N, C-alpha and C positions, 0 to 999 in steps of 0.2 A: 737581331735577336732570333734565336732558334725557335722551333716549335715547342721545345721543352723548356721548362723553367718553373719558377715559383710565382704565384700571384702576388703582385705588388699592391698593397692596400693604399698606396699613395698615387696610383695612376689617376689620370684626370677624370675618368668616369666614376671611379670609386669616390673621389672627392666631390663630384657632383651629387652622387647618391647620399653622401654624408652631409650635404648642405654647405660644404666649405668653398665650393666654386659655384657661381650662378649659372643657370642655363635657361633657355627659352622653352619651357615645357609645352608640349602638344597634347600628351596623353599620359595617364598614369593609372595603373590598377595595382592590385595586391602584389603582382609578380614582375611587372615590367614598367619601364619608363621610356618615353619617347620625347625627343627634343630636336630643335633645329640646329644644324651644324653651323658653327660660327665662321667656318671657312668653306662656304658652300660651293659645290660643283655647278649648281644651277639654283634658280629660285625655288624654294620649297624643299631643299635637300635636308633630310631628317635622319636621325639615328635612333635605333631601338636597342635597348639593353635589358638584361635580366637584373632585377633588384637583389636577388639572393644568390645566384650562382657566382662562384669565384673562378669560372672557366676563363682561360686566356684565349682560347680558340675553339673551333668546332670539334676538334678531336678530344677536348676535355669536358665539354658541356654535358650535363645530365640530360637525357632524352626529354624528361618532363619540362625542364627549363627551356630547351630548344623549341618545344611545341608552344610554350607560352609566348616566347619571343616572336615566333613566326605568326601566331594568331594576332599579335599586336601589330606586326609589320603589315599584315593584310588590312587590318582596320585603319591604320594610319595612312597607308598608301591610298585607300579609297577616299579618305578625307582630303588628302593632298590633291588627288585627281580632281575632285569636285571644286576645290578652291582655286587651283592654278591652271586647270584645263590643259595638261601636257598632251603631246602626241604619243608619248610612251613613258614608261616608268622603268628605270634601271634599279634593280635590287642587287646589292653587292655585299659580300662578306669576305674578308681577307684573313689569311692564316699565316703568320710569320712575316718577319720584315722583308724577306726576299719576294713575298707575294704582295707587298704593299701595306701590310698592317703597321700602324704607328702607335696605336693604343692597345695594350695587351689586356683588355677586358672584352670578351666577345661582344661584338656589336654588328648590326646589320644597317647598311645604308639604304635609304630610299631616295632616289635621285630622279626628279622629273626631267624628261627630255623632250625637245621640240625638233620637228623636221628641219634639217639643214644645220642643226646645232652640233656641238662637239659630241663625239660618241665615247671617247676614252675617259679614263679616270686619272687625273694628274695629282702629283704630290702637292701639298699645300705650300705656298710661298710664305715665308715669315712676314707678318704684318698684313696679310691679305685677308682681313677680317670684315665681316658684314657689319653694317650699321645696326646698333642695338635697337633703335627706334623702329627701323624698317623690319627687323626680325620680330619685334613685338606685334607690329601691325599685321604682318603675315601670319603669325601664330594665331592671332584673333580670327583671321579669315579661315584658317584650317580648322581650328577648334569648333567653329560654327557648324562644321560638317560632320562632327563626331557624334 
């Protein structure tokens, strides 16, 4: 998919915001929603999205929405840091399929990293899903730091 196109109201993040697909919520305010990735790159991998912007990528997002998303990224990253004690935190945002974007609703990844662990960002393998009970327990730990 190119950088240009129309926003798809049936993308997975739009469906999460509509309550049609479940997610493991970490944080929510009037403008943003943060949740754990079901195909995590590492323990505590989270996503932050705008609740109102229909931007597919950073080239389309309204400056106000981008500021709101990044403020939530900072807040959630701090809670993840306190909960899982990583050595580093990888903040990533992809634009267009050739850059690695798979869901075309602007989103920012928060990926805890540990010394000696993998550094890259790999495409998700089909069926490589986190255990729902483990995600819920981890979400409780992270939310305790918000």
